[in-house]
N, C-alpha and C positions, 0 to 999 in steps of 0.2 A: 437178884432176879431169878424167877423160876426158869429151869433149864428148858431148852428147846424140846427135849423129849417129853418133859412133863406138860408143857403147853400143848403139844400136839396130841398127847394121849388124852388130855382133858377135853380138847375141842373136837377132835375127830373120833366121835363115838361110833359104835356099830350102827346106830340109828341114822347118823349123818351119812355114813358110807352107803347104807341102803337107799337113802333118799337121793344121793348123787347118782347111783346106778339106775334108779327107777325114774327119776324126774329129769336128770341131766343138768341140774343146777342147784347149788346150796349156798347159804350164807354162813360165814364163820366170823363171829364177833370177837374183837379184841385179841386177835392172834398175834399181832405185831406190837412190840413195845414202843413207847414214845421215842426212844433213841433210834430205833430202827426206822420209824416213820420219818424222823427228822433227817436222818442220813439219806433216805430215799428222796425226800423233798429237795435236798441240796443237789442230788444227782439230776433230778428233773430240771432244776433251775440251770444247771450247767448245760444240759442238753438243749434247753430253749435258747441259751445264749450262743451255743455252738452246734447248730443242727447239722446233721449229716447230709450227704448228697441224696439220701433216700427219703428225706423229709418231704412232706406235702401239706398243702392247705386244702382242707376238705369242705370249706364253706365258700359261698359266692362272694365276689367283691362288694356287693351291696348289703351283705349281712352285717348288722351292727356289732356283732361279736366276731369271733375267730375260732375256727376248729382246726387244730394243728395235730399232725401225726408224724412220728418218726419210728424207725425200726432198726433192730439189729445193732445196737450200740454197746453191748456188754463188753466187747473187746477193748473199747476206748474210754469207757466211763467207769472209773474205779468204784463209785458209789453203787452203780447198777450191779457190777460184778460181785461186789461184797454182799449186797442184799440177796442176790440170786443164790449164793452158795452158803451164806452164814445166817440168814433168817430162817424161820420155820418152813418157808415155802417148799423146799425140796422134800422134806419129811411129810408135809401135808400131801403133796402130790403122790408120794409113794403109798401112803395110807389109802388115798382115794382110789388109785389105780390098781393096787395090789400087785405091782410089778416087781421083778427082781432087780431091775435097773431103771433109773430115771435119767433121761437126757433132756437138756435144754434144746428146744427147737428155735425159739427166738424171743426177743423182748420187743415191746411195742408201747410207745408213749402216746397217750391221747389227752389232749388239752382242749377244753372249751372255755373260752374267756367269757366274762359276764355279758349278757345280752345276746349270746349266740342263738340264732333261730334254727340253724341247720340241725335237723334230726339225724340220728343214726338209724337208717331204715332197717326193717326186719331183714335178717340175713343169717346164714350159717357161715362159720369161718373156714371149715375144712375144704370146701370147694375152691377157695382161693389159694390153697397151699399145695405143696409138692409131696404130699404123703398120703398113704392109705393105711387103715388100721383103726382099731377101736380104743387102744390104751392111750388115752390122752387127757389132759386137763389144761384149761386156760384159767388163769387167775387174773382178776380185775381188782386192783388195789388202789383205792383213792387216798390222796394225802390232804384232801379238803372234805368238809362235810358235804354229803350228797343227799338232798331231800328226795322224796318219792317222785316228784314231778320231773327230775332230771337223772334218776338212777337207771341202771340197766334193768330191762325186763326180759323175761324168758317164757317160752312156751314149754311147759312141762311135758316131758316124753318125746319131744321132737327130735332128740338125739338118736332115736331108734330108726330114723329115716322117714322118707327117702331123701337122697341128696336133691337139693333144689338149686335152680339157676342163680349163680352169682352175678350181680350187676354192679356197675359203678353207682356210688351213693347219690350223686347229683343228677346225672344224665340217664341213669337206668340202662346203660349200654351193656350188652353181653360181650365183654372183652376176653373172657376166659373160655369156658366150654362153648362150642358152636351153638348158635341160636336153635332152639328146638330139641337139643340133645338131652336136656334135663327139664323136669316140670318147673313151672313158675310158682312162686310163692302164692299162697292164698291171701286174700285181702283181710289181714288180721285186724288192722285199724278200723276197717269198715264193719266189723262184727266181733268186737273184742269179747263179748259175753260168750261167744261160742268156743273160746280157747281158754285152757287152764293157764292163765298168766301168773307168773310169780315175780315179785319184786320186793326189795328191801331198802329202807333208808339206811345210809351208811355213815360212819364216822371214821376219822383216821385211826388205823389199827384194825379195822374190819376188812374183809374181802369177800367177793363172790367167786366161786369156783364152778366151772361149767365145761361140758363136753364140747368139742370143736364142731359137732353137728347140731348143737342145741340152737334153735332159733332165738335170736335176741335183738333188742333195739333199745334206743333211748331218745329222749326228747332234747330240746334245746335247754338252755340254762340261764337263770338270772344271776347266778353267782359263779365265781371261778371254780372250775372242776378239772383238777389235774389227776390223772389216773395212770398207773403203770401196770401193764399186762405182761405176764410171763406165760409162755406156752411150753409146757412140758410134755414129753412123750415117753411111752413105756415099751414093753417087750415086743408087742406084735406090730409096731409101726415099721413100715417099709417105704423106701424111696419110690416116688412115683413121678418121674420126669414128665413135664407137660410140653406140648408143642407151642405154648404161649408163655408169656412172662407172668410168673406167679407173683403173688403179693403176700409176704415179701419175696423178692427175687434172690436167687443164689447163683450168680453168673459163673459158668464153667463147671458147676457141680455135676451136671449130667455126664460130662466126660470123665469124671473121677469116681462116681458112685453109680453102679449099674441099676437099671430098673429092677425093683423088687428086693434090693439089698437092704439090710439093716442100716441105720444111720450111724455107722461107725466112721466118723469123720470129725476132724478138729472143730468144724463149725457147730457140732452138736455134742458138746462134752457131757460125760456122765457126771451128774451132780449128786447122786445118791445111789448106793447099791446095798442090797441085803447083806448083812454081816459087817460091812464097813461103815454103813451109815452115810452121813453127808460127806461130800468130798472135801469141803472146806476151802478149796482153791481150784481155779480152772485157768 
């Protein structure tokens, strides 16, 4: 098998890095090996069989499918932990961000079963989180084929801001920032031609990488769609405690990590550093 370093060097070209910085979202084809995908798929199946207390169903009871999410399971799911530190993911994050150190912020499982109608509405991720800063990358890694009609879509350049109001996916409630404190999203679906939308059909082994402020969305699905997301952060990221429960939530962290501090905490382990490379274990 080609080494991780060779795979990353071949996939993450200067042109890809420039596109990531300019557009806020890129697709990397075939970066993960069949064995890595199989191990991740097994970890997802374990997670589905043993969901955490953070798990939630993000579809309505009358939806013929099922949209399931779970968060922050790397400490208890061996397959997740191994994938996060031993796959090319940390090295890709380092190349895209250009950081001296790469930390894990959290993992996120998203599963849409066949027939799910519930859309993932247009949103930015970072307003839901407890962090400030620009050095970040989210990876969305499917273990099933994803056609264009159910893949993630992105508005190119939206990572440059502004921050937009985060709302609940089903009821559109402002449960985070106070109502009116951030601008609402434009009606992207109502005028798609007015926005530079990017999307890619994906196969197992592929992934999309995007900034945490990049607007993104996806439709329902006729086929099973299991995807694992890894949120990595770099050098300029700082802790930003909120007065509300973030998603995901880190109970008690505000008492341990001051506002504005680097994320130097066991919840956010270093998975790559310049000179040492990938940590290999956390």
